[in-house]
C-alpha positions as CSV (number, residue, x, y, z in Angstrom):
1,X,-81.5,60.7,-15.3
2,X,-82.4,57.4,-13.6
3,X,-83.3,54.0,-15.1
4,X,-87.1,54.7,-15.0
5,X,-86.6,58.0,-16.9
6,X,-84.6,56.1,-19.6
7,X,-87.4,53.7,-20.3
8,X,-88.2,53.8,-24.0
9,X,-84.8,55.0,-25.0
10,X,-82.9,51.7,-24.8
11,X,-82.5,49.4,-27.7
12,X,-84.9,46.4,-27.6
13,X,-83.7,42.8,-26.9
14,X,-82.4,41.2,-30.1
15,X,-81.9,44.5,-31.9
16,X,-78.9,44.3,-34.2
17,X,-76.3,47.0,-34.8
18,X,-73.0,47.0,-36.6
19,X,-72.2,45.4,-40.0
20,X,-75.0,45.7,-42.5
21,X,-75.1,43.9,-45.8
22,X,-73.0,41.1,-47.2
23,X,-70.2,43.6,-48.3
24,X,-69.7,44.9,-44.8
25,X,-66.5,43.8,-43.0
26,X,-67.7,45.0,-39.6
27,X,-69.1,42.5,-37.2
28,X,-72.8,42.6,-36.3
29,X,-73.9,42.7,-32.7
30,X,-77.1,41.5,-31.2
31,X,-78.4,43.2,-28.1
32,X,-79.3,40.9,-25.2
33,X,-80.1,43.1,-22.2
34,X,-79.5,46.5,-20.6
35,X,-76.7,46.3,-18.0
36,X,-76.7,49.9,-16.8
37,X,-77.7,53.5,-17.7
38,X,-76.2,56.8,-17.0
39,X,-76.8,60.4,-18.0
40,X,-74.7,59.9,-21.1
41,X,-75.0,56.3,-22.2
42,X,-76.7,53.0,-22.1
43,X,-74.6,49.8,-21.6
44,X,-75.8,46.5,-23.0
45,X,-74.8,42.9,-22.8
46,X,-74.5,41.8,-26.4
47,X,-73.3,39.0,-28.7
48,X,-71.0,39.1,-31.7
49,X,-73.0,37.5,-34.5
50,X,-69.8,36.8,-36.4
51,X,-68.1,34.5,-33.9
52,X,-70.7,34.1,-31.2
53,X,-68.6,35.7,-28.5
54,X,-70.1,37.8,-25.7
55,X,-69.4,41.5,-25.5
56,X,-70.5,44.8,-24.0
57,X,-71.9,47.6,-26.1
58,X,-72.0,51.2,-24.9
59,X,-74.4,53.5,-26.8
60,X,-74.1,57.3,-26.7
61,X,-77.5,58.2,-25.3
62,X,-77.7,61.5,-23.4
63,X,-81.3,61.0,-22.3
64,X,-82.1,64.6,-21.6
65,X,-81.3,65.6,-25.2
66,X,-82.5,62.7,-27.4
67,X,-85.4,60.5,-28.2
68,X,-85.7,57.2,-30.0
69,X,-87.5,57.4,-33.4
70,X,-90.4,55.1,-34.4
71,X,-88.0,52.6,-36.1
72,X,-86.8,51.7,-32.6
73,X,-83.1,52.2,-33.5
74,X,-82.4,55.8,-34.6
75,X,-81.6,58.4,-32.0
76,X,-82.6,62.0,-32.7
77,X,-81.8,65.2,-30.9
78,X,-84.7,66.9,-29.2
79,X,-85.7,70.3,-30.6
80,X,-84.3,73.1,-28.6
81,X,-81.1,71.2,-27.5
82,X,-78.1,73.5,-27.6
83,X,-75.9,72.3,-30.4
84,X,-72.7,73.3,-28.7
85,X,-73.6,71.4,-25.5
86,X,-74.5,68.3,-27.4
87,X,-71.3,68.5,-29.4
88,X,-69.3,68.5,-26.1
89,X,-71.0,65.3,-25.0
90,X,-70.6,63.7,-28.4
91,X,-66.9,64.6,-28.5
92,X,-66.3,63.2,-25.0
93,X,-67.9,59.9,-26.0
94,X,-65.8,59.7,-29.1
95,X,-62.7,60.5,-27.1
96,X,-63.5,57.7,-24.6
97,X,-63.6,55.2,-27.5
98,X,-60.3,56.5,-29.0
99,X,-58.6,56.4,-25.6
100,X,-59.7,52.8,-24.9
101,X,-58.4,51.7,-28.3
102,X,-54.9,53.0,-27.3
103,X,-54.8,51.5,-23.8
104,X,-53.4,48.0,-23.4
105,X,-53.3,46.8,-19.8
106,X,-54.8,43.7,-18.1
107,X,-56.6,45.9,-15.6
108,X,-58.5,47.9,-18.2
109,X,-61.4,46.5,-20.3
110,X,-60.4,46.3,-24.0
111,X,-62.1,48.1,-26.8
112,X,-63.0,45.7,-29.6
113,X,-64.8,48.0,-32.0
114,X,-66.4,51.4,-32.3
115,X,-68.6,52.9,-35.0
116,X,-71.4,55.4,-35.7
117,X,-74.9,54.2,-36.7
118,X,-78.5,55.0,-36.0
119,X,-77.7,58.7,-35.5
120,X,-75.4,57.9,-32.6
121,X,-72.1,56.2,-31.7
122,X,-71.2,52.8,-30.1
123,X,-68.2,51.4,-28.3
124,X,-67.9,47.6,-28.2
125,X,-65.8,46.2,-25.3
126,X,-64.8,42.8,-24.1
127,X,-67.3,41.1,-21.7
128,X,-65.9,40.8,-18.2
129,X,-67.3,38.2,-15.8
130,X,-67.8,39.3,-12.2
131,X,-69.5,41.9,-10.0
132,X,-68.8,45.5,-9.1
133,X,-66.8,46.1,-6.0
134,X,-69.7,47.4,-4.0
135,X,-71.7,44.2,-4.7
136,X,-68.7,42.1,-4.1
137,X,-68.1,43.5,-0.6
138,X,-71.8,43.4,0.3
139,X,-71.7,39.6,-0.4
140,X,-68.2,38.9,0.9
141,X,-67.5,41.2,3.9
142,X,-65.3,38.5,5.5
143,X,-63.2,38.4,2.3
144,X,-61.8,41.9,2.9
145,X,-58.4,40.7,4.3
146,X,-54.8,41.7,3.7
147,X,-54.7,39.1,1.0
148,X,-57.6,40.8,-0.8
149,X,-55.8,44.1,-0.8
150,X,-52.6,42.4,-1.9
151,X,-54.1,40.3,-4.7
152,X,-57.0,42.6,-5.9
153,X,-56.3,46.2,-4.9
154,X,-52.5,46.2,-5.5
155,X,-53.0,45.4,-9.2
156,X,-55.7,48.2,-9.4
157,X,-53.1,50.6,-8.2
158,X,-50.7,49.3,-10.9
159,X,-53.5,50.1,-13.4
160,X,-53.8,53.7,-12.1
161,X,-50.0,54.0,-12.2
162,X,-50.1,52.9,-15.9
163,X,-52.8,55.5,-16.7
164,X,-50.9,58.3,-15.0
165,X,-47.7,57.4,-16.8
166,X,-49.7,57.4,-20.0
167,X,-50.8,61.0,-19.1
168,X,-54.4,60.0,-18.3
169,X,-56.5,60.7,-15.2
170,X,-59.6,58.5,-14.8
171,X,-61.7,61.0,-12.7
172,X,-64.4,58.5,-11.9
173,X,-62.9,55.9,-9.7
174,X,-65.5,54.3,-7.4
175,X,-66.7,50.9,-6.4
176,X,-69.3,50.8,-9.1
177,X,-66.6,51.2,-11.8
178,X,-64.5,48.3,-10.5
179,X,-65.3,44.8,-11.7
180,X,-64.1,41.9,-9.5
181,X,-63.9,38.5,-11.1
182,X,-64.6,35.2,-9.3
183,X,-60.8,34.8,-9.1
184,X,-60.4,38.2,-7.5
185,X,-59.0,40.1,-10.5
186,X,-59.9,43.8,-10.7
187,X,-60.8,45.6,-13.9
188,X,-61.3,49.4,-14.2
189,X,-64.4,50.4,-16.1
190,X,-66.0,53.5,-17.6
191,X,-63.6,56.0,-19.1
192,X,-66.3,58.5,-19.9
193,X,-64.8,61.2,-17.6
194,X,-61.1,60.4,-18.3
195,X,-58.9,63.2,-19.5
196,X,-55.3,63.9,-20.4
197,X,-53.2,65.4,-17.6
198,X,-53.0,69.2,-18.1
199,X,-55.9,69.2,-20.6
200,X,-58.3,72.1,-20.4
201,X,-61.2,70.7,-18.4
202,X,-63.8,73.3,-19.3
203,X,-65.3,71.3,-22.2
204,X,-65.0,67.9,-20.7
205,X,-68.1,66.5,-18.8
206,X,-67.5,65.1,-15.3
207,X,-69.9,62.9,-13.5
208,X,-69.2,63.3,-9.8
209,X,-70.1,60.8,-7.1
210,X,-70.7,61.8,-3.4
211,X,-68.0,60.4,-1.2
212,X,-65.6,59.5,-4.0
213,X,-65.1,62.6,-6.0
214,X,-62.5,65.2,-4.8
215,X,-63.3,68.8,-4.4
216,X,-61.6,69.9,-7.6
217,X,-64.0,67.8,-9.8
218,X,-66.9,70.0,-8.7
219,X,-65.3,73.0,-10.5
220,X,-64.4,73.1,-14.1
221,X,-61.8,75.8,-13.3
222,X,-59.9,73.8,-10.7
223,X,-56.6,72.2,-11.5
224,X,-57.0,68.4,-11.8
225,X,-54.3,65.8,-12.0
226,X,-53.1,62.4,-10.6
227,X,-53.9,63.7,-7.1
228,X,-57.6,63.7,-8.1
229,X,-57.4,59.9,-8.6
230,X,-55.4,59.6,-5.4
231,X,-58.4,61.0,-3.5
232,X,-60.8,58.6,-5.2
233,X,-58.5,55.7,-4.5
234,X,-58.3,56.6,-0.9
235,X,-62.1,56.7,-0.8
236,X,-62.4,53.3,-2.3
237,X,-59.9,51.9,0.2
238,X,-61.9,53.5,3.0
239,X,-65.0,51.8,1.7
240,X,-63.3,48.5,1.6
241,X,-62.1,48.8,5.2
242,X,-65.3,50.3,6.7
243,X,-68.1,49.2,4.4
244,X,-69.2,52.8,3.7
245,X,-68.1,55.8,1.7
246,X,-66.2,58.6,3.5
247,X,-68.0,61.8,4.3
248,X,-68.6,63.8,1.1
249,X,-65.8,66.3,0.5
250,X,-68.3,69.2,0.2
251,X,-69.4,68.7,3.8
252,X,-65.8,69.0,5.0
253,X,-64.9,72.0,2.8
254,X,-65.4,74.9,5.1
255,X,-63.7,73.4,8.1
256,X,-61.0,71.7,6.1
257,X,-61.9,68.8,8.3
258,X,-59.8,65.7,7.8
259,X,-61.6,62.4,7.3
260,X,-60.3,60.2,10.1
261,X,-60.1,56.5,9.6
262,X,-61.4,55.9,13.2
263,X,-59.9,53.8,16.0
264,X,-61.3,50.5,14.7
265,X,-59.9,51.0,11.2
266,X,-56.5,52.1,12.6
267,X,-56.3,48.9,14.8
268,X,-57.3,46.7,11.9
269,X,-55.2,48.5,9.2
270,X,-52.4,50.4,10.9
271,X,-50.4,51.2,7.8
272,X,-53.3,51.5,5.3
273,X,-55.3,53.9,7.5
274,X,-52.5,56.4,7.5
275,X,-52.3,56.5,3.7
276,X,-56.0,56.7,3.4
277,X,-56.3,59.7,5.8
278,X,-53.6,61.6,3.8
279,X,-55.3,60.7,0.5
280,X,-58.6,62.1,1.6
281,X,-57.3,65.6,2.3
282,X,-59.8,68.2,1.1
283,X,-57.1,70.3,-0.6
284,X,-55.2,68.6,-3.4
285,X,-52.0,70.2,-2.2
286,X,-52.3,68.5,1.2
287,X,-52.6,64.9,-0.3
288,X,-49.0,64.1,0.5
289,X,-49.3,60.5,-0.5
290,X,-48.4,58.7,-3.7
291,X,-49.5,55.5,-5.4
292,X,-46.2,54.0,-4.3
293,X,-47.1,54.9,-0.7
294,X,-50.4,53.0,-1.1
295,X,-48.6,50.0,-2.5
296,X,-46.1,50.0,0.4
297,X,-48.9,50.2,2.9
298,X,-50.7,47.2,1.4
299,X,-47.5,45.2,1.3
300,X,-46.9,46.0,4.9
301,X,-50.4,45.0,5.9
302,X,-49.9,41.7,4.0
303,X,-46.5,41.1,5.7
304,X,-47.9,42.0,9.1
305,X,-50.8,39.5,8.6
306,X,-48.2,36.8,7.7
307,X,-46.2,37.5,10.9
308,X,-49.3,37.5,13.0
309,X,-50.3,34.1,11.7
310,X,-47.0,32.8,12.8
311,X,-47.2,34.1,16.3
312,X,-45.4,37.4,16.0
313,X,-47.1,40.5,17.2
314,X,-46.9,44.0,15.8
């Protein structure tokens, strides 16, 4: 469901959610504008009416299955919507909020509050200044240097490492889910598809993205694990180096065709290109590359750049 199809479902500007009445201890939040929409949620820029701070509110809003009532606030389930399917989506949203409450890492947006109201659920998160990686690269192509990988992408890999050690796979790593601040810090967004390693995936919704999702995410029956995030990370690095997403995995399926970095990328990024090629293997079993391998490649690129600036040649 696209933005146009969601028109009429989003909360209006200055709508208030959260604490109600003088006895409520919960903060009240005032909606400012819509930031993004997806098949399962609407994300708003908002303000905490208690302390005046900015925040982001994510509202559970599976557009195909709900409508906004005449009061402009309450969401109601459409007649004929399968209760079990709706329950799966509801549970996934609640699990996202519960997961964010547990995670504490500088590379992950913090959950500030979550609650149920208006027949739906809300997750309140800290407001992050910046732009998504795809927009950042579009406006700063010359900024994609070894220093960028070292200062911005290396911490992202540390964030993924933290998640995997926590027993979590993100499953939706892509440029649109990476927020880059003006100082170059990278924050990982949107945990709506995240799942525990080894968790039964059959009842967990997955939103795939052409070019960035590995083959196993297109099947609920396939085994998924850290190697799934490895594929998406390799695709993000490919995008950073070449300015475009790699060929979608489904187009390479029958030939088991390897996604080659290309001669130009190999000349520009001799170490990183090798890790990227391995990470983009169609079969998860053939992705013989770890997060540590990506870290090492980035450090080598950074070191090589340092040597080249001083007259040494690789």
